[in-house]
matplotlib code that plots the C-alpha trace (Angstrom):
import matplotlib.pyplot as plt

x = [172.2, 168.6, 168.4, 165.3, 167.4, 169.7, 166.6, 165.4, 168.9, 169.2, 165.9, 166.8, 170.2, 168.6, 165.8, 167.4, 163.9, 162.0, 158.7, 159.8, 161.7, 158.5, 156.5, 159.2, 159.1, 155.3, 155.3, 154.6, 156.9, 156.7, 157.9, 160.7, 161.7, 162.0, 164.1, 166.4, 166.9, 167.9, 170.2, 171.9, 172.6, 173.9, 176.1, 177.2, 176.5, 173.4, 173.4, 170.9, 170.8, 168.4, 169.4, 166.6, 163.4, 165.2, 167.9, 171.4, 173.6, 176.7, 180.1, 179.6, 176.2, 177.8, 180.4, 177.6, 175.3, 177.0, 178.1, 174.6, 173.0, 175.5, 175.0, 171.2, 171.5, 173.8, 171.2, 168.4, 170.4, 171.0, 167.3, 166.1, 165.3, 168.1, 170.3, 173.7, 173.1, 175.0, 175.3, 178.6, 180.3, 178.7, 181.1, 179.0, 178.4, 174.9, 174.0, 171.2, 169.8, 168.3, 168.1, 170.7, 168.3, 167.4, 171.1, 172.2, 169.4, 169.8, 173.4, 174.7, 172.0, 172.1, 175.9, 175.8, 173.1, 174.6, 178.1, 177.1, 176.0, 178.0, 181.3, 182.4, 179.3, 179.7, 177.1, 177.4, 174.9, 174.1, 172.2, 168.9, 170.7, 169.5, 166.0, 163.2, 165.7, 166.4, 168.9, 167.0, 166.2, 169.8, 171.2, 173.1, 171.2, 170.1, 167.4, 165.8, 164.8, 162.5, 159.4, 158.8, 157.6, 158.2, 159.2, 159.4, 156.2, 157.9, 159.6, 158.6, 158.0, 157.4, 156.0, 158.2, 156.8, 154.9, 156.5, 154.9, 156.8, 157.8, 159.4, 162.8, 164.5, 167.2, 166.2, 166.2, 164.0, 161.2, 158.7, 159.1, 158.1, 154.4, 151.9, 152.9, 149.8, 149.5, 149.8, 153.0, 154.4, 153.8, 155.3, 158.7, 161.3, 161.8, 164.5, 163.5, 165.2, 165.4, 168.0, 166.2, 165.7, 161.9, 160.3, 156.7, 155.3, 152.6, 153.3, 152.5, 149.4, 148.1, 148.9, 147.2, 144.0, 144.0, 144.8, 148.4, 151.7, 155.2, 158.5, 161.1, 164.1, 166.7, 166.7, 169.5, 170.1, 170.3, 168.9, 172.3, 172.9, 169.4, 170.0, 173.4, 171.8, 168.9, 171.1, 172.8, 169.8, 166.1, 165.2, 162.9, 163.4, 161.5, 162.4, 160.8, 159.3, 161.5, 164.3, 167.9, 166.9, 170.4, 171.8, 169.0, 169.7, 173.5, 173.1, 171.0, 167.9, 164.3, 161.4, 157.8, 154.5, 153.5, 150.0, 148.6, 146.7, 149.5, 149.7, 152.6, 155.6, 155.4, 158.8, 159.3, 161.9, 161.9, 163.9, 164.0, 162.3, 165.5, 166.6, 163.2, 164.2, 167.9, 168.5, 171.3, 169.3, 166.2, 168.4, 169.8, 166.3, 165.1, 167.9, 167.3, 163.6, 164.4, 166.9, 164.2, 161.6, 159.4]
y = [85.7, 84.9, 81.2, 80.8, 81.5, 78.6, 76.3, 77.2, 76.8, 73.4, 72.3, 73.5, 71.8, 68.5, 68.6, 70.3, 71.6, 74.8, 73.0, 70.0, 72.3, 74.4, 71.2, 70.2, 73.7, 73.9, 77.1, 78.1, 77.7, 81.4, 82.3, 79.7, 81.1, 84.6, 83.3, 81.5, 84.8, 86.4, 83.5, 83.9, 87.6, 86.8, 83.9, 85.4, 82.2, 80.9, 77.8, 75.9, 76.2, 74.8, 71.5, 70.4, 69.9, 69.9, 71.9, 70.9, 72.4, 74.5, 73.5, 76.1, 74.6, 71.2, 72.7, 74.2, 71.2, 69.3, 72.4, 73.9, 70.6, 70.2, 73.8, 73.4, 70.1, 71.9, 74.7, 72.2, 70.3, 73.5, 74.2, 70.6, 69.5, 67.4, 68.1, 66.5, 64.7, 61.4, 60.0, 58.3, 61.7, 63.4, 64.8, 66.2, 66.1, 65.8, 66.7, 64.9, 65.9, 63.0, 61.2, 58.7, 55.8, 56.5, 57.3, 53.8, 52.1, 54.1, 55.1, 51.7, 51.0, 54.5, 54.6, 51.2, 52.3, 55.7, 54.4, 51.8, 54.6, 57.6, 56.5, 60.2, 61.2, 61.7, 62.0, 64.0, 63.2, 65.9, 65.6, 67.2, 70.1, 72.4, 71.0, 73.6, 76.3, 77.7, 75.0, 74.0, 77.6, 78.6, 75.6, 74.2, 70.9, 69.2, 66.9, 66.6, 63.0, 61.9, 63.1, 66.5, 69.5, 73.3, 73.7, 76.9, 77.4, 77.0, 73.7, 70.7, 67.3, 63.6, 61.0, 57.8, 55.3, 54.8, 52.7, 51.6, 52.0, 48.9, 48.3, 46.9, 45.3, 42.7, 39.2, 38.1, 40.9, 39.9, 41.5, 38.5, 36.0, 36.7, 38.5, 42.2, 44.2, 48.0, 47.6, 45.5, 47.8, 50.9, 49.2, 48.8, 51.5, 53.3, 55.0, 58.3, 59.4, 63.2, 65.7, 68.3, 66.1, 65.7, 63.1, 63.1, 62.1, 60.1, 57.0, 58.8, 60.3, 56.9, 55.5, 58.4, 57.6, 54.2, 55.7, 54.5, 56.2, 55.0, 56.1, 57.4, 56.6, 57.8, 60.2, 59.9, 61.9, 59.1, 55.7, 54.1, 55.0, 53.8, 50.4, 50.0, 50.9, 48.5, 45.6, 45.7, 46.8, 46.1, 49.4, 49.4, 51.6, 52.3, 51.7, 51.3, 48.0, 45.8, 48.3, 47.0, 43.4, 42.1, 44.7, 44.1, 40.4, 40.9, 43.1, 40.5, 42.6, 41.7, 43.8, 43.5, 45.2, 48.2, 47.3, 50.8, 52.4, 54.5, 56.2, 54.9, 57.2, 59.1, 59.2, 61.7, 63.9, 67.6, 69.8, 73.4, 74.2, 75.6, 71.9, 70.6, 70.3, 69.8, 66.4, 65.4, 66.4, 64.5, 61.4, 61.6, 61.9, 58.9, 56.8, 58.1, 57.3, 53.7, 53.2, 54.2, 52.0, 54.8]
z = [224.6, 225.2, 226.4, 224.2, 221.2, 222.1, 222.5, 219.0, 217.6, 219.2, 217.7, 214.3, 214.4, 215.5, 213.0, 210.0, 209.3, 210.3, 210.3, 212.4, 214.8, 215.2, 216.1, 218.6, 220.2, 220.1, 218.1, 214.5, 211.5, 210.9, 214.4, 214.1, 210.7, 212.2, 215.0, 212.5, 210.7, 214.0, 214.8, 211.5, 212.2, 215.7, 214.7, 211.3, 209.5, 207.6, 209.8, 207.6, 203.8, 201.2, 199.6, 197.2, 199.2, 202.5, 204.5, 205.5, 208.2, 207.5, 208.9, 211.6, 212.5, 212.8, 215.2, 217.3, 217.4, 220.3, 222.1, 222.2, 223.2, 226.1, 227.2, 227.4, 229.3, 231.8, 232.2, 232.7, 235.3, 237.3, 237.5, 238.0, 241.6, 242.9, 240.0, 240.1, 243.4, 243.7, 247.2, 246.4, 245.9, 248.9, 251.5, 254.3, 258.0, 259.3, 262.9, 264.7, 268.1, 270.0, 273.3, 274.3, 274.1, 270.5, 269.7, 270.9, 268.9, 265.7, 265.3, 264.2, 261.7, 260.3, 259.7, 258.1, 255.7, 254.7, 254.4, 251.9, 249.6, 250.8, 252.5, 253.0, 255.0, 258.7, 261.5, 264.7, 267.4, 269.9, 273.3, 274.0, 275.7, 272.8, 272.8, 272.6, 271.4, 268.0, 267.0, 263.8, 262.9, 263.4, 261.5, 264.5, 264.0, 260.8, 262.3, 265.7, 266.4, 269.3, 271.0, 269.3, 271.1, 271.5, 267.8, 266.0, 263.8, 260.5, 261.4, 259.3, 260.9, 260.1, 262.4, 262.3, 264.8, 268.0, 270.7, 274.0, 277.2, 279.1, 282.5, 282.8, 285.8, 286.6, 285.7, 289.3, 290.5, 293.0, 290.7, 288.3, 291.1, 290.4, 288.2, 287.8, 288.5, 289.1, 292.9, 292.7, 290.1, 292.2, 295.3, 293.6, 293.9, 290.6, 288.6, 287.1, 283.9, 283.4, 282.4, 284.5, 287.6, 287.1, 289.3, 288.1, 284.7, 282.9, 284.9, 288.1, 286.7, 285.7, 289.1, 290.8, 288.9, 290.6, 294.0, 293.8, 294.1, 293.4, 294.9, 292.5, 294.6, 292.1, 289.2, 286.6, 283.4, 280.9, 279.9, 280.0, 283.6, 284.4, 282.8, 284.6, 287.9, 287.4, 286.6, 290.1, 292.3, 292.8, 291.2, 288.2, 285.1, 281.9, 278.2, 274.8, 273.8, 271.6, 271.8, 272.1, 273.0, 272.7, 275.0, 277.5, 277.6, 277.8, 280.9, 282.6, 282.4, 281.5, 280.3, 281.3, 280.2, 282.4, 283.9, 283.2, 280.3, 278.8, 275.4, 273.2, 272.8, 269.4, 267.7, 264.9, 263.2, 262.5, 260.2, 259.0, 255.7, 254.3, 253.9, 252.7, 249.0, 249.5, 247.8, 250.2, 253.3, 251.9, 251.3, 254.8, 256.3, 254.5, 255.8, 259.3, 259.1, 257.9, 260.8, 263.3, 261.5, 260.1]

ax = plt.figure().add_subplot(projection="3d")
ax.plot(x, y, z, "-o")
ax.set_aspect("equal")
plt.show()
């Protein structure tokens, strides 16, 4: 049956009047009257019959009234964006690709937030091993979080925050015995953090502009290993400002401003457009953004 027939039938059964039903539908009484005649043929019942100056529904019409209304509401729900989404009933696993440093700072706050609304939702964090590949396009990853780059052209993004880099060293490090300027900073032995073993980056470029050069004595693949190494040596590492302050203090570490003109680190998230209007995915992205501070 034509869905428009059901909409006219619903209006007629709610209004018990061809004229008022026509006004409700935004059409003419003549067109509504013709549709009523067609409905009578289809249903095999007069549906509305004259009673004085008005019209009253037949017993068959009364039977149909609630059924037709519920059917139309169901159809509208199917076509409405986010129809039927209730976080409390959501059973789903979301996969986030991010750096270890962001993972440690975000995972706790994120899981606390989502489990208050959706206790059956799980989160899987993946390392950056698939960074720059087709992970979002292929659906292996729901969201990429961090410094975004080398994304497929259709990927959608959102900037969440900008955080400056700071240095980090053990509390008793000789650097803290005086003012930390560029020369003293460069003279310290440093820990590089790179999955690919890279030793040169923006810090080195900024030092080179001042005629300075640092020694990257050790390169490690993760921020956790860098922090553990810094706490027992005189090596200097890097981290994000105001990130994991309790952990930093508990490890006996101390942060300090880097005495160079450096751009802050842009943190964002990326997702494939197939998930752009998915209400559950949008709900998850909003909680992830809030956990990051974006």
